[in-house]
PAMARNU-442539 format. One record per residue (C-alpha): chain; y, x, z. Coordinates in nm, 3 decimals, always signed. Layout:
BEGIN
 chain      py      px      pz
     A       Y       X       Z
...
This chain:
BEGIN
 chain      py      px      pz
     A  +4.833  +6.588 +14.372
     A  +4.706  +6.230 +14.385
     A  +4.430  +6.294 +14.639
     A  +4.147  +6.209 +14.401
     A  +3.849  +6.436 +14.429
     A  +3.691  +6.536 +14.098
     A  +3.320  +6.469 +14.113
     A  +3.100  +6.744 +13.976
     A  +2.791  +6.638 +13.791
     A  +2.451  +6.788 +13.855
     A  +2.481  +6.955 +13.513
     A  +2.812  +7.117 +13.621
     A  +2.647  +7.249 +13.937
     A  +2.350  +7.393 +13.744
     A  +2.582  +7.548 +13.485
     A  +2.785  +7.715 +13.760
     A  +2.469  +7.862 +13.914
     A  +2.339  +7.985 +13.578
     A  +2.679  +8.139 +13.504
     A  +2.606  +8.386 +13.786
     A  +2.295  +8.529 +13.615
     A  +2.363  +8.887 +13.496
     A  +2.255  +9.005 +13.151
     A  +2.266  +9.325 +12.950
     A  +2.497  +9.333 +12.647
     A  +2.318  +9.428 +12.326
     A  +2.381  +9.451 +11.954
     A  +2.089  +9.319 +11.751
     A  +2.078  +9.507 +11.421
     A  +1.935  +9.336 +11.115
     A  +1.932  +9.380 +10.740
     A  +1.882  +9.168 +10.431
     A  +1.920  +9.257 +10.066
     A  +2.018  +9.611 +10.164
     A  +2.312  +9.494 +10.377
     A  +2.295  +9.585 +10.747
     A  +2.447  +9.353 +11.007
     A  +2.482  +9.331 +11.383
     A  +2.534  +9.055 +11.637
     A  +2.610  +9.053 +12.007
     A  +2.330  +8.926 +12.231
     A  +2.260  +8.902 +12.600
     A  +1.939  +8.700 +12.618
     A  +1.708  +9.000 +12.565
     A  +1.420  +9.110 +12.787
     A  +1.096  +9.304 +12.795
     A  +0.794  +9.072 +12.801
     A  +0.492  +9.306 +12.775
     A  +0.384  +9.662 +12.858
     A  +0.079  +9.674 +12.628
     A  +0.182  +9.635 +12.362
     A  +0.548  +9.700 +12.435
     A  +0.731  +9.381 +12.341
     A  +1.076  +9.231 +12.381
     A  +1.214  +8.882 +12.341
     A  +1.554  +8.796 +12.192
     A  +1.706  +8.446 +12.183
     A  +1.904  +8.326 +11.880
     A  +2.095  +8.012 +11.792
     A  +1.899  +7.839 +11.512
     A  +2.183  +7.883 +11.260
     A  +2.230  +8.254 +11.334
     A  +2.256  +8.464 +11.019
     A  +2.081  +8.745 +11.210
     A  +1.784  +8.518 +11.279
     A  +1.766  +8.441 +10.907
     A  +1.766  +8.813 +10.830
     A  +1.484  +8.876 +11.078
     A  +1.281  +8.592 +10.930
     A  +1.337  +8.745 +10.586
     A  +1.235  +9.106 +10.659
     A  +1.066  +9.089 +11.006
     A  +1.252  +9.390 +11.152
     A  +1.540  +9.435 +11.395
     A  +1.692  +9.688 +11.632
     A  +1.810  +9.630 +11.988
     A  +2.108  +9.853 +12.074
     A  +2.187  +9.860 +12.447
     A  +2.561  +9.917 +12.477
     A  +2.709 +10.168 +12.719
     A  +2.972 +10.113 +12.989
     A  +3.095 +10.462 +12.909
     A  +3.310 +10.548 +12.609
     A  +3.373 +10.269 +12.361
     A  +3.102 +10.027 +12.480
     A  +3.349  +9.744 +12.551
     A  +3.528  +9.796 +12.218
     A  +3.193  +9.785 +12.038
     A  +3.096  +9.466 +12.219
     A  +3.426  +9.301 +12.124
     A  +3.379  +9.395 +11.757
     A  +3.042  +9.218 +11.746
     A  +3.137  +8.899 +11.933
     A  +3.274  +8.716 +11.628
     A  +3.011  +8.555 +11.405
     A  +2.984  +8.691 +11.049
     A  +3.065  +8.343 +10.924
     A  +3.397  +8.250 +11.088
     A  +3.340  +7.880 +11.013
     A  +3.079  +7.877 +11.290
     A  +3.357  +7.873 +11.552
     A  +3.484  +7.519 +11.592
     A  +3.854  +7.448 +11.572
     A  +3.950  +7.721 +11.329
     A  +4.188  +7.653 +11.044
     A  +4.036  +7.631 +10.695
     A  +4.185  +7.973 +10.614
     A  +4.041  +8.135 +10.928
     A  +3.706  +7.960 +10.880
     A  +3.674  +8.100 +10.526
     A  +3.674  +8.460 +10.651
     A  +3.361  +8.672 +10.655
     A  +3.346  +8.952 +10.915
     A  +3.185  +9.289 +10.848
     A  +3.109  +9.373 +11.210
     A  +2.981  +9.721 +11.125
     A  +3.310  +9.826 +10.959
     A  +3.435 +10.132 +11.146
     A  +3.117 +10.160 +11.358
     A  +2.914 +10.482 +11.339
     A  +2.546 +10.402 +11.285
     A  +2.236 +10.512 +11.099
     A  +1.963 +10.303 +10.942
     A  +1.629 +10.284 +11.116
     A  +1.320 +10.404 +10.931
     A  +1.066 +10.209 +11.137
     A  +1.274  +9.890 +11.157
     A  +1.338  +9.926 +10.785
     A  +1.713  +9.952 +10.721
     A  +1.835  +9.798 +11.048
     A  +2.136  +9.969 +11.208
     A  +2.115 +10.194 +11.514
     A  +2.457 +10.239 +11.675
     A  +2.537 +10.605 +11.748
     A  +2.735 +10.526 +12.064
     A  +2.469 +10.298 +12.215
     A  +2.311 +10.401 +12.545
     A  +1.963 +10.338 +12.403
     A  +1.796 +10.155 +12.117
     A  +1.465  +9.994 +12.025
     A  +1.319  +9.949 +11.678
     A  +1.118  +9.626 +11.659
     A  +0.900  +9.420 +11.431
     A  +0.907  +9.043 +11.482
     A  +0.564  +8.903 +11.561
     A  +0.642  +8.548 +11.664
     A  +0.920  +8.289 +11.642
     A  +0.926  +8.008 +11.898
     A  +1.172  +7.718 +11.910
     A  +1.259  +7.647 +12.273
     A  +1.534  +7.403 +12.363
     A  +1.843  +7.483 +12.158
     A  +1.745  +7.843 +12.074
     A  +1.479  +8.031 +11.878
     A  +1.295  +8.306 +12.064
     A  +1.191  +8.608 +11.861
     A  +0.912  +8.819 +12.009
     A  +0.928  +9.174 +11.877
     A  +0.678  +9.457 +11.903
     A  +0.862  +9.777 +11.994
     A  +0.785 +10.038 +11.729
     A  +1.006 +10.309 +11.881
     A  +1.283 +10.345 +12.135
     A  +1.503 +10.619 +12.272
     A  +1.788 +10.686 +12.515
     A  +2.052 +10.856 +12.299
     A  +2.354 +10.878 +12.531
     A  +2.418 +10.912 +12.902
     A  +2.584 +10.636 +13.104
     A  +2.524 +10.295 +13.250
     A  +2.419  +9.982 +13.059
     A  +2.696  +9.741 +12.966
     A  +2.630  +9.412 +13.145
     A  +2.782  +9.067 +13.171
     A  +2.876  +9.153 +13.530
     A  +3.081  +9.448 +13.405
     A  +3.244  +9.259 +13.115
     A  +3.296  +8.932 +13.303
     A  +3.146  +8.748 +13.005
     A  +2.902  +8.461 +13.034
     A  +2.679  +8.282 +12.786
     A  +2.542  +8.007 +13.004
     A  +2.632  +7.687 +12.816
């Protein structure tokens, strides 16, 4: 060791603090042209009692965001610590369009992922055609009411049309998984 101390920037210090913020782990279900899809999300929260509303944050180039803009509906599936919750979360982490992940080979970047392959789900009636995952702890069916660009994400405000706890257990969280999405 050469005795040089590495200076941390203010941004590094803030990032470290924000890394400690716990989040739930969700699958946002969407559909477009009769094809259901799902994406992993952790920036999801309730923002109103009357009417019941939630907020979900998306990267601007998210295919799920495009699907919500197209048909206005989405589901929020709260994953479960019990059973296959971690396996489900892992299956939804990869983007549908593999080219979105920097540093992949041309062959790997050309792949398209069907994240619902092998996942048991049904299609929501209220959130027209969006997937509800059978092994989720709970789910919400939502209609997008507002889109707001904030910083480097787009916030989608959704009115909750219906929701239900469908399995027993504890919510899957970033604390449990050890994952972080804090930039």
